N, C-alpha and C positions, 0 to 999 in steps of 0.2 A: 054755417061757414061752408059745409060740403053737403050736397044733396045728390044722391045716386038713385036713379029710378029704373028698375027693370032692365038691367044690362045683361046681355047675353054675349058669350064669347066661345069660339070654337078653335080647336087645333085639328086641322084636317076634318075628319068626319066626327070627331069627338066633341060633344057638347060640354064645355068645361064650366062655364058660369051660366046659371039658369035663373033668369028674372031676379037678379040680386038687387035689392034696394037697401039703402042705409043713409043715415044722417050723422054728421059729426058737428058738434057745437063748440063754439068758442068757450074756453074755460072748462071743458070736460074731456075726459079720457074715454074714448070708445074702444073697447077691447074686442078683437076678433079671435074666436077660438074654433078649434076643430082638429080632428086627427090629420095625420100626414096625407097629402094627396087629395084633399077635398076642394082645392081651388083657392086657398087663402092667398098664396103668393101671387097667383095669376090675377086675383082681384086687385091687390095692391099695385101691381105693375100696370093694370088697366087704369087705375086712378091717376098714375103718373104719366100715362101715355106711352109706356114702353111696349105694351101689348094692345093692339086695336080691339075695340068692341064691335060686335056685329050689329046689335040694336040696343036701344036704351039711351039715357041721357045722364051726363055728369055736369053738375053746376057747382062752381066754386065762387064764393063771395058774390053771389047773385048773377054770375055770368056763365053761360054754357061753355064748357071747355073740352067736350068729348072729341072735338076735331082738332084741338090744339096740339102742337108738338110738345115733347117733354121739356125742352128748354123754355117754351112759352109758359108752360105750367110752373116751372121753377121761378121764372121772372114774376109771375103773378102772385107768388107767395107760398108755394108748396115745397116743403123740404122732404127728402126721401132718404131713409137709412136702409139699404138693402140687406137681405139675408146674406151672411158671409162677409159683411162689412165693406169689401171691395175698395179699400183704400189703395193709394198708389204706393206700392212697397218701396220703390226706388227713390221716391221723393221724401224730403224731410217732413217732419210734423208741420213746420211753418208753411212749407209749400203745399201740403195737403189742405191746410186751412185756407190758404189763398185760393185754391181751386174752388172752394165754396163761394168765393166772391167773383167768380168768372162773369156773372151777369151784371156786376156793378161797374162803375166808372174806374178807370185806372187810378191807382193810388189810394183806393178806399182801404182804410186800416182794418186789420183784424179786430173785431170787437173785444175789448178787454174783459167783458162779462164771461166770455168763453173760458178764460183762465180761472175765473172765480168758480165757475161750475165744475171745471176739471183741472185742478191745480197741477196734476202730474204733467199735463201737456206743456205748461210753461217751462217746467224743468227739462223737457226733452225736445225743445223747439228745433234743434239742429240734428236730432237723431233721425235716421231713416225710418219710415213707417213700418217697413218689414222687420225691423229690429225690436219692435215693441211686443209686449205680451198680448195675448188675445183680448184680455180685458182692456188694456190700454188702447189697442186698435179700435175696439168698439167705442170707447170714449171719443177717440179721434173722429170716427165716422159720424157720431152724433154731433160733435162740435162742428165738423165740416158742413153738415146739413143746416146747422143753426147760424152759420156765419152770415148768411144773407138776410137774417131776420124773418123767417117764414111765419105766415099766419096759421098754417096747417103743417103739422109734422107727422109723417107716416113712418112707422118703424116696423120692420119685419124681423121677428125673432131676436130681439136685442140681447137676450140672456143666453143664447145658445153658446155652449162651451165656455162660459164665463165663470170665474171664481165667485163664491158667495159675497165676499166683501164688496166687489165691484158691482154685483147685481144690486146691492142695497144703494150704492151711490147712484146708479142709473135710475132706480126707482125714485129716489129723492129728486133728481133732476126733472124727471117726467112730471111728477106731481107739482113741482115748483113752476114749471113752464105753463101747465094748465091753469094754475091758480094766479100766477103773477106775471108770467112771461119774462123776457129778457129786458124789455124797456117799459115795463109797466102795463103792457097790453097782453091779455091772456091769449094763449095759443090753443087751437083745437088739436087734439092728439088722436090718431088712429094707430092702435097698437095691436099687432098680430103676435100672439104669444102661445107657446106650448106649456110653459111653466104655470100651472093653474093657480098656485098660491100667490105668485107675483101678480098675475092678471087680476085676481079677485081683490087684492089689496089696493090696486090702482083704479079699477073700473068704476066709472060713473054710469056707463051704459055698456051693454055687452050684446054680441051676436054670436051664435054658434052655426057653423056651416057643416053640411054633410052632402057629399056627391054634387057639389057645385051650387047648392042653394042654401039659403038661410032657413034653418029649422026651428030656431028659438031666438028670442031677443027680450031684453028687459033692462031693469036697473041693476047696477052692480051690487047693491046691497041685498038683492034678492037671489043672487046666484046660488047660494047654498040651499035655500028653501026650494028653488026650482030645479034642483038636481043637476046643475050644470057640470059638476065634477064627473059624474057618471057618464055624461054625454061625450066627454072629451078624453076619458081614460083610455090609455093605450092597452 
C-alpha cells in the first residue's frame, strides 16, 4: 500500500531524515519507534505532504505521491492523526467529524461505523471538542481521520497523555482496522509510538529510528528477541 524509498529531508542545514525507506502493507500494523527527536514525526509529516522531502520517492497504492499536496494525498485515501490530536476545539463533535468528510460530496453522511468504534462520540455529538477529555479528543481525532474511509491510516503518538482504559480501546480499534477495516477492506496502519508495550502488542512489522535513519527493522513478534526495548528506552 505504501512504499517509501531513500527519502531525505532537511531543516535549514540540519539533515533530519537520512535515506529512510519503509513499506506498509494492507492488513498489517507497521510500528515506528525511537527516542524523542530522532525524526519520527518529521517522517510522518513527510508521508502526508506537510513537510517536503529533498530526495527519494513515496508511492501509495501504486502511484507516486511525493509531489502531491496534503489534500491530494487525503483524497487518495491517506488518513492522518497528528500528535497532539489537533481537533477543532470550538466545533462540536459532529462538526469535527464532518471536517473529515471535507473531500467528499456535500451531504455525505457521517459513517455509522464510527459510533460503533467509539460509542462515546455518539453520546457527545453536540458537545464542543474542547470540552472533551484528552482520551475522548483522541478518539475524536481518530474517528475524524476514518470518516473518509482511508486505505492507509497514519497515527502519531496516539497514547500520549491518555488514560489506560482508553489506550486499550484505541488498541482494539487499530487491530480491528488492520484485520477487517470499516467496510470489510483491511487498512494499512503506520503507528508512531513511544509506549513500547502498546507498540509490541500491535506490531506486525517494526522500524527503529536513530538520528534520522532506520537502524533496525523486522517482524513484531521478534521485537523482544532483537532487543528493541533497550533501543528505545529513555
